[in-house]
C-alpha positions in Angstrom: 123.6 119.8 83.6 122.8 116.5 81.9 123.6 113.6 84.2 125.9 112.0 81.6 128.2 115.0 82.2 128.4 114.4 85.9 131.5 112.5 87.0 131.5 109.6 89.5 133.5 111.5 92.0 133.0 111.7 95.7 134.1 115.3 96.0 131.8 116.4 93.3 128.9 114.5 94.7 129.4 115.7 98.3 129.5 119.3 97.0 126.5 119.2 94.6 124.2 116.2 95.1 121.3 116.0 97.5 121.6 114.0 100.8 119.5 111.0 99.6 122.0 110.4 96.7 125.2 110.6 98.8 123.7 108.7 101.7 122.6 105.8 99.5 125.9 105.6 97.6 127.8 105.7 100.9 125.7 103.0 102.5 126.2 100.5 99.6 129.9 101.3 99.6 130.1 103.0 96.2 130.6 106.6 97.1 134.4 106.3 97.2 134.7 104.4 94.0 137.2 105.9 91.5 135.3 104.5 88.5 131.6 104.1 87.6 130.1 100.9 89.1 129.8 98.1 86.6 126.8 95.7 86.3 129.1 93.0 87.8 129.7 95.1 90.9 125.9 95.7 91.2 125.4 91.9 91.1 127.9 91.6 93.9 125.9 93.9 96.0 122.9 91.5 95.9 125.0 88.8 97.5 126.3 91.2 100.2 122.8 92.2 101.3 120.8 89.1 100.7 121.4 85.5 101.7 119.1 84.4 98.9 118.6 87.1 96.3 115.3 86.5 94.4 115.5 89.5 92.1 117.0 89.8 88.6 120.6 90.1 87.7 122.0 93.2 86.1 123.3 92.8 82.6 125.3 95.4 80.7 123.4 96.8 77.7 126.5 96.1 75.6 126.1 92.4 76.2 122.8 92.2 74.4 122.6 91.3 70.7 121.5 94.2 68.4 118.9 91.7 67.0 117.2 91.5 70.4 114.2 93.8 69.9 112.2 92.7 72.9 110.6 95.3 75.1 112.5 96.2 78.3 109.9 94.9 80.8 109.6 91.7 78.7 113.4 91.0 79.0 113.2 91.4 82.8 110.3 89.0 83.0 111.5 86.4 80.5 115.3 86.4 81.2 115.4 87.5 84.8 117.9 90.2 84.0 117.7 94.0 83.9 119.3 95.7 80.9 121.7 98.2 82.4 123.5 100.8 80.4 127.2 101.1 81.4 128.1 104.6 82.8 124.5 105.6 83.1 123.4 107.3 86.3 119.8 106.6 85.5 120.4 102.9 85.2 122.7 102.8 88.2 120.0 104.3 90.4 117.4 101.9 88.9 119.6 99.0 90.0 120.0 100.4 93.5 116.2 100.7 93.8 116.0 97.0 92.7 118.6 96.3 95.4 116.5 98.0 98.1 113.0 96.9 97.1 113.1 93.8 94.9 109.6 92.6 95.8 108.0 95.9 94.9 110.0 96.3 91.7 109.1 92.7 90.7 105.4 93.4 91.3 105.6 96.5 89.1 107.2 94.4 86.4 104.5 91.8 86.7 101.8 94.4 86.4 103.4 95.8 83.2 103.6 92.3 81.7 99.9 91.6 82.6 98.8 94.7 80.7 101.2 93.9 77.8 99.8 90.4 77.5 96.2 91.7 77.5 96.6 95.0 75.5 99.9 94.8 73.7 103.0 97.0 74.1 101.5 100.0 72.4 99.6 102.1 73.1 100.4 102.0 76.8 97.5 101.5 79.2 96.6 104.2 81.7 97.7 101.8 84.5 101.1 101.3 82.9 101.6 105.1 82.7 100.8 105.4 86.4 103.1 102.5 87.3 105.9 104.2 85.3 105.3 107.5 87.0 105.7 105.9 90.4 108.7 103.9 89.2 110.5 107.0 87.9 109.3 109.7 90.4 107.9 107.9 93.4 108.6 108.8 97.1 107.4 106.3 99.7 106.4 107.9 103.0 106.6 105.2 105.7 104.2 106.2 108.5 104.5 104.4 111.9 101.2 103.0 112.9 100.2 104.1 116.4 100.0 101.3 119.0 96.2 101.2 118.9 96.1 101.0 115.1 96.2 97.8 113.0 98.8 98.7 110.4 97.8 95.8 108.3 94.2 97.0 107.9 94.1 100.3 105.9 90.8 101.7 104.8 89.1 100.0 101.9 89.5 102.0 98.7 85.7 102.4 98.3 85.4 104.6 101.4 88.6 106.7 101.1 87.3 109.8 99.4 84.7 110.6 102.1 87.1 109.9 104.9 89.7 112.1 103.3 87.4 115.0 103.6 86.9 114.3 107.3 90.7 114.2 107.8 91.1 117.5 106.0 88.5 119.0 108.4 90.5 117.8 111.3 93.6 119.4 109.9 91.9 122.7 110.1 91.0 122.2 113.7 94.4 121.1 115.0 96.2 117.8 115.6 94.7 115.2 118.0 96.9 112.4 119.4 97.6 109.0 118.1 96.6 107.9 114.6 94.6 111.2 114.2 97.9 113.2 114.5 99.4 111.3 111.5 96.2 111.2 109.5 96.0 114.9 109.9 99.6 115.2 108.8 98.9 113.3 105.7 95.7 115.3 105.0 97.8 118.5 105.3 100.4 117.0 103.0 97.7 116.1 100.4 96.2 119.6 100.6 99.6 121.3 100.1 99.9 122.9 103.5 103.6 122.9 103.0 104.7 125.1 105.9 102.6 123.0 108.3 104.2 119.7 107.3 107.7 120.9 106.6 108.2 123.5 109.2 105.7 123.3 112.1 105.7 119.5 112.1 109.4 119.1 111.1 110.0 116.9 114.2 107.7 114.1 112.7 110.1 113.6 109.7 112.6 110.8 110.1 110.9 109.6 113.3 107.2 108.8 112.8 107.4 109.8 109.1 110.3 108.2 107.2 110.7 109.2 103.5 112.4 107.0 100.9 113.2 107.8 97.3 111.7 105.1 95.1 111.9 106.8 91.7 115.3 106.4 90.2 114.7 109.4 88.0 114.4 111.4 91.2 117.8 110.3 92.3 119.3 111.1 88.9 117.9 114.7 89.1 119.1 115.0 92.7 122.7 114.7 91.4 122.3 118.4 90.6 119.1 119.5 92.4 117.1 122.6 91.4 114.1 124.4 92.8 111.1 122.8 91.1 112.2 119.2 91.7 109.1 117.3 92.6 108.2 113.7 93.3 105.0 111.8 93.8 104.3 110.4 97.2 102.7 107.1 98.3 101.9 106.7 102.0 102.6 103.2 103.5 101.9 102.1 107.0 104.8 100.4 108.9 105.0 99.1 112.5 105.8 101.1 115.6 109.6 101.3 116.1 110.3 101.3 112.3 112.5 104.4 112.6 114.7 102.6 115.2 115.6 99.8 112.9 118.8 99.9 110.9 118.4 101.1 107.3 118.5 97.7 105.7 116.0 96.2 108.1 113.8 99.2 107.3 113.9 98.4 103.6 113.0 94.8 104.2 110.0 95.8 106.2 109.0 98.5 103.8 109.3 96.3 100.7 106.7 93.9 102.1 104.6 96.8 103.3 104.7 98.4 99.8 103.5 95.3 98.0 100.6 95.0 100.4 99.8 98.7 100.0 99.8 98.5 96.2 97.4 95.5 96.4 95.1 97.4 98.8 95.1 100.3 96.3 93.9 98.0 93.5 97.3 97.6 91.8 97.3 101.2 90.3 94.0 100.7 88.6 92.1 103.2 90.8 92.6 107.0 90.7 93.4 109.7 91.8 96.4 108.2 93.6 99.8 109.9 93.8 100.2 113.4 95.1 103.1 115.9 94.5 105.9 116.4 97.0 108.5 119.2 96.6 111.6 117.1 97.2 113.8 119.9 98.4 111.3 120.7 101.1 111.8 117.4 102.9 113.8 118.1 106.1 117.5 117.3 105.7 117.2 116.8 101.9 118.4 120.2 101.0 120.8 122.7 102.5 118.8 125.9 102.3 115.5 125.4 104.2 114.9 128.7 105.9 111.6 130.5 106.2 112.0 132.3 102.9 112.6 129.1 101.1 109.3 127.6 102.1 107.5 130.7 101.2 108.4 130.4 97.5 104.9 129.8 96.1 106.3 129.0 92.6 107.8 125.9 94.2 105.5 125.2 97.1 102.3 125.6 95.2 98.9 125.8 96.7 96.3 123.1 95.9 94.5 123.8 92.7 90.8 124.4 92.9 88.6 121.4 92.3 91.5 119.0 92.8 90.2 115.5 93.5 91.3 113.9 96.8 93.7 111.0 96.7 92.2 107.6 97.4 95.2 106.9 99.7 93.6 108.6 102.6 92.8 107.9 105.4 95.7 105.5 105.8 94.1 103.4 108.6 90.7 102.2 109.5 
């Protein structure tokens, strides 16, 4: 079903949509709305959650002149407004990602503009394609740094590939304590050991490992989820105790951590970076998560031969 056919109706959403969708709408007070939220209502949310909102305003697409042919990212940069189509789930979720992570979204916009100023709007640079992929389909995995680990000092990009191989080796030998446990978890995730990370290590999720949907296209597709739905993950180190913060404090911490992480990873210039994540496999994100579900190799696919390791790992020095 196309998202434009999906009503803004609490009963429908609770019956059909995935948990990240209904939980987010409930948290920001929109789930019980009788009508589709307007750009004006979205702007009101910025004053509810921030004393001094420093992100853009949301402006209905119908309020723009037909003569305005500027590129979308240029309008955000020049006018400080996000063109927002009325009655569009895609644009609603984009606004809600801005609401949660304004610093990260502003950074992505600045990277787009930097490339546009240097190379022009078309053809798109490889970096802009990677940024867009993350913006549309990203899943941020917040990993609590063990007490003996400096969460602000991840490995330098130049040494990541060799260290990733070592972490993968540890994954085959079992899970040591402390940072090694979580490095092993990430290595297993990167090597598509799905039953290990989703079933055997289920207890790590939503405690030491907190997933956040960042890609607004992911949220749109989770209105009516289907087997095959996949995001792209980015691991970000957060302080011990992160999972015990309230949800909005978590987002404030994670927004700062994400911008620092993107800087460490060379602002999307270096590859390979993002790795696939079967979204319905994340614990609590889908109703049917029995043993047979995780054994579906068409969805939980093994790692392809000769796949290059992500430069994300290891997460800590």
